[in-house]
C-alpha positions, 0 to 999 in steps of 0.5 A: 238527948238529941245532938245538934250536928250543925257544923260550928264555924270559927268566926270573927266580928269587928266593933269599930269605935269612933270618938271614944272620948266624946260621943262614942259611935260604932260602925254597923250595917243591916243584913239582907232580908234573904240572909239565912242567918239573922236576916234584916238585923243590924250587926257589926261587920264580920263573918266566918274564917275562910280556909285561906285565912290561916295562910295570910301573914299579918304585917303587924301581929296581934298584941300578946295578951289577945293572942294568948286569950284567943288560944284559951279553951280552943282545940287549935291555935286559931288566933292569927287566922281569926285576926286575919278573918276580922280584917278581911271581913271588915274590908269586904263589908265596909271598905275600911282598911286595918293595914300596914303600909307595905307592898304584899310579898309573894302571891296574893290570895284571891280574897285579898287582891283588892286589899293588896292593891291598896298597898297594905298588908293586914295589921292586927296591932289595934285589935283587942279581943273582948268577947266570945260567943258560941251560937246555941244548938238548933240554929240554922248556922252555928258560929264560934264567934270572937269579937274584936274592938278597934279604935277608928283611929287605927283605920288607914281609910276615910271612916266615912267612905264606904264606896269600896264596900260589898253589898253584904251589909246595907245602911252602913253607918256610925251609930251612937253607942247610947242609941244603938239599942233602938236598932233591930239587932240580935240578942248577942249583939245587945249583950256585946254592946253592954260590954262595950258601953261599960268600957268605952272610955278605957283603952286598956285590955279587959281583966278577962273576956266573957265567953258564952259557951252554948253547947248540947250539954249546958250553957256556960258563962266563962271568963277567958283570962289567958292562963293556958295549961302548962305541960 
């Protein structure tokens, strides 16, 4: 058996849901044609966890259930770093802020200067962990990606203003949930969309979180319920 030695990086993806009770829409953008991973595809904002994300304090923590489920089937507790990465990537790629109105205390990491200048600290209170997927072997890049759902009402910024976004994603737009499959998107994004569609009107956490665990030995479909082994 050939072992895929491609480094697996932890990653966070954010699904921002708008108009949940009427005509649900989600925030998506298109990756560049030159991107190594998923070129030209329409995706949710997100990316890899940076080394410094673990040192950034959350102004408002994750809900306890999400925190526990993020730790399940993980070698280390990455829950806070994953939430921080989700908030950072959302800000970098769309200019949208999930934050608590508060002056940043102490030194501001380089990746957070613009966020801190807005007068916010990162808030994970509105994030809901809803999906996890490990990129299958053989891909140019592999990620252990956690998907977070958040209601657009949690944003402290104008949801239609993308003027502060980087150029990593183009054609940023709110896509009707029932029309999203007409866009060219990765397979895993379609799978996550099905999960979101099935519970768009439900604000309560899911009974369990799907986990597509693709590794060298086998492809597994697991459910994360937040039941951690006890010592």
